[in-house]
N, C-alpha and C positions, 0 to 999 in steps of 0.2 A: 372676683378672682380672675386672674389673667389666663390666657390660653397657655402660656408657658408653664405656669404653676400646675394647671390641670395635667399637662403632659408629664411633668416631673412626678406627680402623684401616681399616674398610671405606671410609669417606669418603676417606681418604688414598689408598687404592688406586684409587678411582674417579677422583680428580683426577689422579693420576700417569698413568693410562692414557687420559686424555682425548684426546690427540693421536695415539695409536697407530692404525694402520690395521687394519681388520677383516680377518680371514682369509677367503678366498673358498673355503670348503669346502662342497660341496653337501650334505653330511650335516648341517651346522648350519643350513641354510635351513629356515624353517618352512613353505615352499610348494614345490610340485612344480616340477621343471625346466621343464615345458611352459609355465609362467606367466612365465618370465624373458623380458625384452624382448630381441629379437634385435638384433645389432649393426647390421644393415642392415634397415630396415623392409620388410615385404612390400608389393608393389605391387598395387593393386586396380584392376580395370577396372569402370567404371560404365557400364551400358548405359542408353540412353534408355527411358523408359516407353512402353507401347503407345499411350497417348493422344497422346504427342508424335509418334510415328511416323504416326498417323492424320492429325494436323494437317499433317505434312510432305507426306503423299500428297495432301491436299486443301487446297492453298494458298488457294483462294478462300473457304474457310470455309463450305461448303455442308453444314452438319450441322443436326440437328433443334433447334428452339427449346425443345423439352421438356427436353432434356438440360441446358440452361443454367439453367432455373428449378428444377431438382431440389433443389439444396442452398440455395436462396435463402430467407431468412427475412424476412418483412415484419412487424414488430411492430405490435401494435394501437395506436391513438392513445392518448396518456396521458389519464388522467381529469382533469377540470377541477379547478383549484385551489379549495380550500374558501373559502366566503364569510366574510370577517372582519367582526366586529361593530365598532362605533365605538370603544369603549375600546381594543381591540387595535390598530386603525389608528392611534389617537392615540399609543399607547405606542411603536409602530414609528417614527412621525414624530419623537417626542421623542428616541428612542434615537439616530437618525441625524442629526436636525436640529440638536441642540445642538452636537455636535462639528463638523458641517459649517459652522455659523455661525462658530464660533471659528476654523476653518481659513480660511474666506473673509476674515474680518476681519483675521486676522494677515497673510495674503498681500497684502491690499489696503492694509495699513498704516492701518487705521481706528483712531481713538481710541475705546476701549471704556470705558464707564462701569462702575463696580463692580456695579451692579444687572444689567447685560447679561451680564457674566461669570458672576455668580451664577445667573441664569436659565438660561443655556446649560448650565452644569454640573449644575444641579438637574434640568433637563429630561432630560439623559442618565441621571443616576442614577435619576430617577423612572420613566423609560421602561423601564430595565432591571429595576427592582424590580416594576413592574406586569406585565411579561411573565413573570417568574419566578413571581410569585404566581398568575397566571392559568394557568400551565402545567399544574397538577394532577399528582397522583401516582397516580391510579388507572388501570385499564385503560380503553381507549376504549369508548364506549357501544355500538358495533357489533361488539365482539369476541365476543359470544355467551356461552354458559354455561361453555364449557371454557376454563380458565386455562392449559392446557398441561400438561406433565408435572408430576406431584406425587410427590415422593419421601418 
């Protein structure tokens, strides 16, 4: 008998026994009987926490203000945005201004000349290229001497 025919016979047995029910024998289970799910789930009693009981005893809310501020985190104010130079500002204006002009002109049904369309598309592309070129590929100037982990 060839290995291929043995494999075919095993597959035929698997397909033939596909709809058969499994036998419920505890010796065949790979887990202990204590992990089987009971037919009727056990009921649990949930008790209120001590903090809730204290709140029920003191309905007017006369507790220390120090307890309320204990877990509160007040983040520091964010640092100011960096100042942009004129070429960067113009690149951002071109990047958003070109498509904005085309959108407003299309929604207002303005007749657009060919040079206006070209200028708007060129402004968008030029603004994108200017921002990408000015982005830089090195570490920031204030990163220090350590470049992080070196393997």
